[in-house]
Structure formats: structure tokens, C-alpha cells
N, C-alpha and C positions, 0 to 999 in steps of 0.2 A: 839514907834512912828516911822513910816517909814521915812528914811532919803531921802532928795531930791537927784536927780542925780548929781547936782552940788556939793553938800556936799561930796558925795561918791567919785566923780572924784578928788576933791581937796585933800581929805585924801589920795587917792591912789597916786596922784602926789607927795605929801609930803613924803610918804613912799619910793617911787622910788628915789626921790632926796637924801634921807637919805642913801639908799643902795648904790647909785652911789658915794656919798661923802665918805662914810666909807669903801666901798669895800665889807665888810662882816658885817652883823648884825644878832642879835638873835631876835626871836619873842618877848621875854619878854622886850627887850630894846626898840623895836618899840612901844609896848603897853604902856610902862612907859612914853616914850617921848610924845606920842599924847593922852594919857589918854583914851585909848580904850581897849577892851578885847583882849586877845590872840586869841580867836576864830575869831574875826573880822580881826585881822592881818593875820591869816592863809588863810582866805578866800580871802583877798586882794592880798596876795602874789601869790596864785594860779592863780587868774585872770591876774595878771601882767606877770606871767610866760607864761600863754596861749597866751599873746600878744607878747611873746618873748622879754620882756623888762628886765628880770633878770633871774637868775637861783635859784630855791629853793634848800635848803639843809635840812638835818634833824635838825630841830630846828631854822631855819632862812633862810637867802638868801644871794646870792653873786651877785655883779654887773657883767654884761657880760664881762667887761674889766678884772676883777680879775679872773673870770671863765676861760677866754682864757689864761691868764698868768699862771694859775695853770694847764692848759691843762686838766681840769676835764671832759669836755664833751667827749674827745677822750679816755683818759686813764682810767677813773673811772667808766663810766656807758654806754656810747653810744654803744660800741662794744658788751657789754653784753646784752643790750636791743635788739640789732639786732639779736643776736643768740637766745634769748628767742622768739622773733617774728617769726624767721625762723622755730624754733622747733614747735611752736604752729600751724603753717600752715600744718605741717605733720600730725596733728591729724584730719584734715578734710577729709571727703569722698566726692566723686563726687556726686553732687545733694543735699548736706547739706544746711539747712537753719540755720543761726546762729544769735545770738545777740552779739553786741559789745557795751560796754559803752563808757564813755569819755576818756578812756585810749589811749594814743598815741602808746604805745607798742603793745596793742591789735590790734589797727587799722592797724599798720604797718605789721602785719602778712599777710595781703591781698596781699602785694607786692611779697610774696613768694609762692603764691598758684599755679602758673604755669597754667596747662591746665584743672583744675577742674572747674566744674560749681557750684558756691556758691552764695546763696542769703543771703544778709546781711541786718539786720534791726538794726539801730543804732541811737542814739541821739548825735553822735559825729560830730560836725561841721567841724573838721579838714579834713573830707573826701570830703568836697566840693572843687571841682576843681582838686582833685588828679586823676592821671591816674593809673588804675589797669589792670591786665590781662583781656582779653576779656570775660572770663567766669564769672567774678564777676559782680553781679548786686546789687547796693546800694539802699536801701529804708530807708528814714528818718522817724523818729517817729513824727516829727513836735514838736511844743512847743515853749516856750519863749526862745529866745537866751540869754545866759548869758556867755559872752566871746565867746568861741567856742563850748559851750554845749547847748543842747536843754533840758530845764527843765520845771517843772510845771505839773499841773493836766492833761493837754492834753496828755503829754508823758505817764503818768501812765494809762490813759484811753485806749490809743491805744495799749500799751504793753499788757494789760490784755485781749485784743481781739486777740492777736497774739500767736504764739508758735514757738519754734525753736528746732533743734536737739541738739545744743550745745551753750554754752554761754562763752564768754571770757571777763573778766573785769580786771581792775587794782585796785590799792589802793594807799593811801598816805603813809601808813606804815603797817607792820605786826609785831606783838609782839609774843614772845615765848610762850604765853598762848593761842594762836590761835585767838587773837582779831585783826581785820583788821580796820585801821583807815581811815576815809574819811574827807575831809576838807569842802565839800559842803553838807549841811544836806539833800537836796533833792536827792543827789546822792545815799544815802543809800536806800531809797524807790525804786528808779529806778533799782538799782542792784537786790534788792530782788524780784521785779516784774519780771525781766528778768529770774532770777533763778527759780521762781515759775512756769514759763511757758516753762521750758526747759525739753525736753523728755529724753535726754540721760545724758550728763555730763556737768559740768561747771568748768571753770578753772580761777584761779586768777594768773595774771602775775605780778611778782615783782622782780626787780633786787636786788642785794646785798645791795645797798644803802638804801633800804626800811626796812631792818631787824633791830629790836631793842629788848632789853630785857624788860620785863614788869616792872621791878623795875626802869627803866629809863623813863617810860611812862610820857609824858607831858599831860597837860589837853587836853582832846579830844574834837574836834568839834563834831564828831560823829563816832560811831564805830559799827561793826557787828561781831557776832560770828555765823558762818554758821553751819547748821546741816550737818553731814557727809553724803555721801562722799564728801570731799573737795579736789580738785586737785590744788596744788600750783606749778607753774613753775618758777624757779629761775636760778641763774648761779653759777658757781663753786667758786666764791669769797664769797658767803654767809657763815655766821658764822656756823660752823659745830655743835656747841653746841645748837644753836637756832633751827637748822634743826632737831636735835634729839628730842628736846622738842616738836616741832610741830608734829612730827610723833607720839609721845606719846599721843597727843590729837586726834589722828585719822586722821590727815591730810596727804594725799599722796603727798610727796614732790618730784618733778622731777627736778634734777639738770642738767642743760645743760652746757656742756663744751664749752669754747670759741673757741676751736680748731676744733670743729666738721665740 
């Protein structure tokens, strides 16, 4: 049975209060506290992070206060995501048409495009109100707004009538057996629709905090294993052993140095 908006908002408010009170919580603890599934918790945490009310971690979440006290945004991931975004921009050619999904890291690559002319088709609402170089044209897929993402059948219908030269997507986690995790089920179909309509190459952007071993895998909300060739762009802090195992599965792993 579909829950009412008031019920969902109350649940998310309770989760946020729990995170703020404890500073750091695990998905399983939230699920146990409120009698909900871990899948529901991950979805709520993603939406709360999109509203910039907390910071997700692998397996849980941090309050913004604790995140700032640990300096995680600056020291652990932000600079690495920036370098990944900047590198991804170098893969574009003048006149390219590209797809970008709901990934902030993928969207931020547009800030580094400089003087190229690029047409962007995206369901990423974070692009609304952003200022990009003059040659960037943004076209939204439309659809139902969920947080800052556009989802639903309308997105899928429009994507299947489009095509792009390259696609850039993110993920919630990448495991050493080549499985990519996503926390919103409709995100999987949207990603696959984008990839299916891509003429050239597609890239998954994931900083080192997204890397995990398959024997540590949590219950997945949703996941994908993509047909090769898969290009994964990450940073120099990513686990070398996981990178080697991903390469053995045929994934082309591009490691971006933070000092570039």
C-alpha cells in the first residue's frame, strides 16, 4: 500500500532527528528503531542528503555537525570528486551530446568544459539554477520530481526517443565483482535507458568512498552489472586490490590523481 506523503515526511523527520542526536548511525539501527526495511532507510537517507540535511556514509549517515567536525567533506571525498569531474570533462569533444544521470559528480563536470559546445540531456534537478560555461545547453527529460531527481515513466519514454554520444552516471557503491549499487529503484532503469541510447562510450564516476568488497555487500536496494566495455573513473585513494579485481571483470578503470 502506498504511504501518504505525511507518513513519509514524518518518518524522514524522525530519521533526521535520530542522526542529529547520535551524530552517526547505521542503516540497520535506523531500520530496527522504526520497524522499516533497510531499503526504505537507504532511500530516505538519499533524499535527506539531496536536501543537504545530512551526509551519507557507506552503511549509514552522519549529521552535518559531525561531518564538519571530522572534516570529511574536504579531506575524504570532495577534492577527489572534483578531480574526477574535471577529468571527465576532458573526455568531451566539441559538439558532443551527452546524458548525465542524477549524479552530482557527473553534473559537476560541466563546470570544467571551458569553450566546448556540449548539449546535455539529464534528469538531474541539481542543474536548475546553476551557471555553466556559455557553450553548455541543458535539456531536462521532464518527469516526476523526487527530491532533486526527475523519475517515472515520462523520463523513460523521453530517453528512449533520444540519443547521445556519451553517457556519464554515478552510483551508490561499486563492488569488486563488478556490481554497481543504486538506492532508488527507478534510477537503474533510467541509467540503462541512457546507456542503451549511447553511440560511443559510457562512464561511471565513483570516488574511493564508494568502493567495497563483495563479501561486505549489504542488502541491495537495486544493482546493475553492465555489459562491457564499462569505463569507471575513480581517484588515487581507491583500494588497489578492488581495482585489480574490477579490471579482471573487464572494467576499464581510470585512476585520476588528486594532484593533476
